[in-house]
N, C-alpha and C positions, 0 to 999 in steps of 0.2 A: 174467378176473380177479375179477369180482364173484361168480361162481359158486364160485370157490376160497375167497374170503373168507367167503361164506355157509355153506360146508361146514365150515370150520375154526373159525370164531368161536364157535359155541355150545359145543363141547367145550372150547375154550381158556378161555372164561369160567367154565365149570363147574369145571375144574381149578384155576383161579386163585382162585375164591371160597372154596375149601376152606381157605385161609389166613386166620386171623382178624385178623392184624395189618394195620392200614390202610397202614402204610409198606411192608410187603411186597406188599400188593395193588397199590400204585402202581408198584412195581418190575416187577410182572407187566405192567402197562399199557405201560411203556417197552419191556420185552422183546418184547411182542407187536407193538408198532408197528415196532420195529427189524427184527424178523423179517419183517414184511410188506414193508418197504422192500427187504430183501435178496432176498426172493422176486421182487419186481418187477424189480430190477436183474439178477438171474440170468436171468430170462426175456428181458430186453432184450438182454443181451450174448450169452448162451449159446444162444438160440433164434432171435430175430428179427434179430440182427446178428452172426451167427457168422462170416460172411465179409465182408471189407471191400468196401464198395460206396458209390457216390455216393447220398446221401439225396435222393430226389426231393421236389419240393414237395408232391405228393400224400401221400407217406409222412410227411413232416414235419407236415403239417396233421393227418393221422390221429392221429399220436402226441401232438400238442399237444392235440387234443380228448380223447384218452384220459387224459392226465395232468391236464388241467383238470377232467374229470369226476371222477376219483379224488380230487383235492384238494377240490373242492366237496362231493362226496358224503361225505367224511370229517366234514364239519360235522354231518351227520345222526348219525353215531356219537357225536360230541362231545355233541350235544344229549341223546341217550338215556343216554349213560354218566354225564353229570353230573346229569341229572334223576333217575336211579334209583341213582346212586352205584355204578355198576359199578366193580370193581377199586379202590374207595376214592376214585375221582375225584369232586371237588367237596366232599369232607369235609376239614375242617382245611386248607383251601387258602389259599395267600397271595393276598390281594386288597387293592386300594386302599380305604382307609377312607373311606366316603362323608362328604363335608364336613358334611352335615346331622346325621350321627350322631356322628362322631368329634370335630368341632370342631378348633380350633387346638391344643388341648392333647392331643389323642389321637395315637396313633401313625399314621404315614402308611400303613403296611402292617400289616394284621392277619391273623390266621388265622380263616377263617370258612367258611360253607357257600355254594357257588356253584351256582345252578340251571342247568338245561339251556339256557334261553333266553339267559342272560347269557354262558355259556361259548361257545355257538355263535356269538353275535354277536362276541365277542372273537376267536374263531378266524377267522371270515370277514374281519374288519377286518385282523387281522395278516396273513392270507394275501394280501389285495389289496395291502396296503402293501409286503410283501416282493416280491410279483410285479412291482409297478410299479418298485421300486428295482432289480430285476434287469434291467430294460430297459437301463439305462445300462451294465451289464456286457457286454451284447451288442456295443456299440460297440467296447469294448476288445478283446474276443475276436476280432472281425472284423479289427481292426488287427493283432493278433498273428499270425493265420493268414495275412494278406496279407504281412507282413514275412518270415515264414519260408517263404512259398510252400508251405504245407501242402496236398498234394493233397486234393481234396474227399472222396475215398473213405476217407481216414485221419482226417478231422476228427472223426467220431463217436467213434473210439477215444480221442482226446485228451479230448474232452468227457466221455466216460463215466468215465475214471479221474480227471478233474478233479472230477466230482461226488462220487466216492468220498472224495477228499481233503477236499472241502468238507463232507461229512457229518461227518467226524471233527473237523475244525477248528471248525465251527460248534457241534457238540454240546458240545465242551469249553468254548468261549467262553460258550455259553448257561448252562451249569450253574455256571461260575465267576461270571458276572455275576449269576445268581440268588442265589448265596450272599452275594455282596458287598452287594446291595441289601437283603437281609433283615437283615444285620448292621449295615450302615452306610447308612441310608436317605438320608442327605444326598448320597450319590454320584449320585442321580438328578438333582441340580442340574447336576453336571458332564456327565451324559449329555445333558441338554437343551441346555446351552450348546454342547457339542460338535456337536450336530446343526445348530444355528443357524450356527456357524462353518463347518461343512461346506457348508451351503447357500450361504453367502456366498462361499466359495472357488470352488464350482462356477460361480457367477454371474460372478465377476470374473477368474478365472485359467483360461486354456486349458491342457488337459492336454498333456504332452510326447508327441510323436508318434514319437520315435526309440527304438524298442524295444531297439536294440543298446546303448543307454546304460544300460539297467537294470542295477543293481549285481549282482543275482543271476545274470543271464546272463553278465556279465563275470567274476564270481567262478567260475562253473561252468567256463567256458572256460579260466580260468587254472589251476584245480586238476585238471581231468580232461581226458584226450584227447578230442577231438571230431572229427567228420567233417562235411563239407558236403554230403553226399548222404543220401537216404532208403534204408533197407534194409527195404522193405515197410512194415509198420506196427509195426516193432520200435523200442523206445526205446534199445536198446544194440546194438552190432554189433562183430564182429571183422573185418569186411571192410575192406580198404584200397582197393579199387577199386569204383567205382560199379556197381551191379548192371545187368545186361542182361536183356532180356525176349524171350520167343518165344511162339508160339501152340501150344497142345496140340491133340490130335485133335478136341476139341470146339469149337475156335476160341477158347478162353479164354486170356487173357494170363497167363503164368506166369513166375516169376523163374528165370533160369538159375542153376545151381550156380556157386559162386565158382571161378575158375581155380586149379589146383593151386599151392600155395605162396603164395597171395595173402592168406591169413588171418593176422591178427596174433595174438600171444599175449595181448595186452591188449584188454580191452573198451573201446570208445569210445562217447561220447554222440552220438546222432543229433539232427538238428534237431527231430525229433518230440518228444524228451524236453525240449528247451529250450522248445518251445512249451507243453508240459504244465506245466513249471516256472512259466512266466509266467502261465498260466491259474490255477494254484493261488494265486500271489501276488496276482493280481487279485481272486480271490474273497475272500482274506483282507482285503484293503484295503476291499472293499465290505461285508464282514461287520462290520467295525469301525463302519461307518455304520448298517447296517440293523438290527443286533441291538439297539442302544440305542433305535432307532425303535419296535421292537415292544414293548420294555419300557415305552414310554409308554402302551401299551394295556392291558397286564396284567402282573403279576409272577408269574403262574402258570407255572412252568417247562414243564409239559406242553403248554399252549397255545402258548407261545413256541416250543418245540422242534418240535412237529408242524406248525404253520403255516409255520415257516421251512423245514423239510425238504421239505414238499410243494411250496412255491413254487420251490425250486431244482431239484427233480426234473425238472420240465418245461422246464428252461432249455435243454437240448440241442436238443430238437425246436423250441422257440421260436426258437432261434438260426437254424436252417435255414429257418424261415418268414420271419424278419424281417431277416436279415443284410443283404440287398440292399435291401429296402423301407424299412427303418427310417430311412435317411438322408433319405427324403422327408417324414418326420414332423418338421417343423422346430420345432414347438412342444412336442415331447415332453420335451426337456431342461428348458426352463423349468417344465414341469409337475412334473417330478421335484424341482426346486429348491423349488417351492412346497410340495410334499408334505413334504419334509424340514423346511422351515421351520415348517410347521403342526404336525408331531408334536413338534418341538423346543419350540415355544411351549406346546403342550399339556402337555408334561412339566414345563416350568418353572412353569406355573400350578399344577400339582399338587404339586410338590416344594418350590418356593422360599418361598411364604408362611409356612409354619410356622417357618422358620429366618430370616426376614427381620428380625425384631426383634433377633435375636442379631447379625446382620451390622451393623445400624444401631447397636447398642450398642457394637460395637468402634470405631466412628467417633465415639463420645462422645455419641450421641443416645439418646433413649428412645422406644420405640414399643410398642404393644400387639400381641400375637401375632395373626396373621391366619389365617383359615380357608383351606385349600387349595381351589382351583377345579378341579373335575373335569368335563371335557368328556365328554358321554355317548358311549358306544361307537358307538351307531347313528348319531349325528351325525358322528362321525369317519369311519365307513364311507361315509356320504353325501358328505362333502367329498372324500375320496380318489377315489371313483368319479367324482364330478362333475368334478373337475379333469382326470382322465385322459380322460373323454369329451369335455370341452371342447377339450382339446389335440388330440385326434384329429380332431374335426370342423373345428377351425380350420386344421389342417395340410392337410386335403382341400380346404377352401374357398379357402385362401390358400397355395397351394404355393410352393415356392422358384422363383425366376426360372429358366425353362427346364426345370423338372421335368416339365411336361406333354409335352415333346418328347423326354425322355430315354429 
């Protein structure tokens, strides 16, 4: 993968830099990144996972390392791209106005020049935050696969197409959120409050474990024909009878053709599609939490988009690594709650003070405008990594009762 990127990147940059318009240059940056992601996904599904098979722990760990390496290595590209302003990156870029320069009377978000060090730090912090919040997603995916009894060899297909849907949904939500905060900067106050409420909800309310009561699943079953068996790794089927299997000359298990006259004229939804539907809904729910969290770090849509996408690209292999082991990390969920609360407070400290005098004025009091409090990005990265590390160590030192013998 790195060799492919090294061969294509110089010619791509040369072609893109021929356009003098900074806005057009940034469009090239997005186009190049999306093209790179599509190449990775095409290789994943079309070459390495062409045939359905059970993903082994070794394979999952290998792919997790690959995706982690790609995600962290992209920080190097971010550094040089913003430092040298490749493709217009770092020029006229949305950035939070430093309190010492802007003061209480200045705009919270301004257009300015972002250097490579600041951009790389923002990217890494956003990547770690999104990666850590994705951990909670794994709990729910494991519950969905267990409820629908999805065979292990078909789980990769569900997660692959789930990632495709997540890319589209998150991309749209990120650019919509970016436009909103640039036009209406007070929305950041609601983002921060929402993150705090989400952390409180996670701490006090236990999630519903009955997947069958999900409204989307119930609606799909009500509107469309469904079957209660799997037709290989197909999402839709015309079979009315459960498939049977036999061994071919090489000893591989193959599906027998359907008996004559047993195919229906109408397509029906298989449990695999229902599982995919819930995975997509789950990612949408978690995106509502995680996208405001990364806007607490930077309003730069390119950093928000790339760090978010790289964080979820490795979610499939991470699932196969941790789906079984993650229940042993008893302090992981409290750590995620603390991270959400931290970024929520950080966003409120940044966005609320400039508007606080107006809120107080509505109540009939007078107050002087306050300066926003900006928590340094490096400190944010240190806090997030420290909380995750502490939760991991504490889970190992103080395991659940009986976990040592499980």
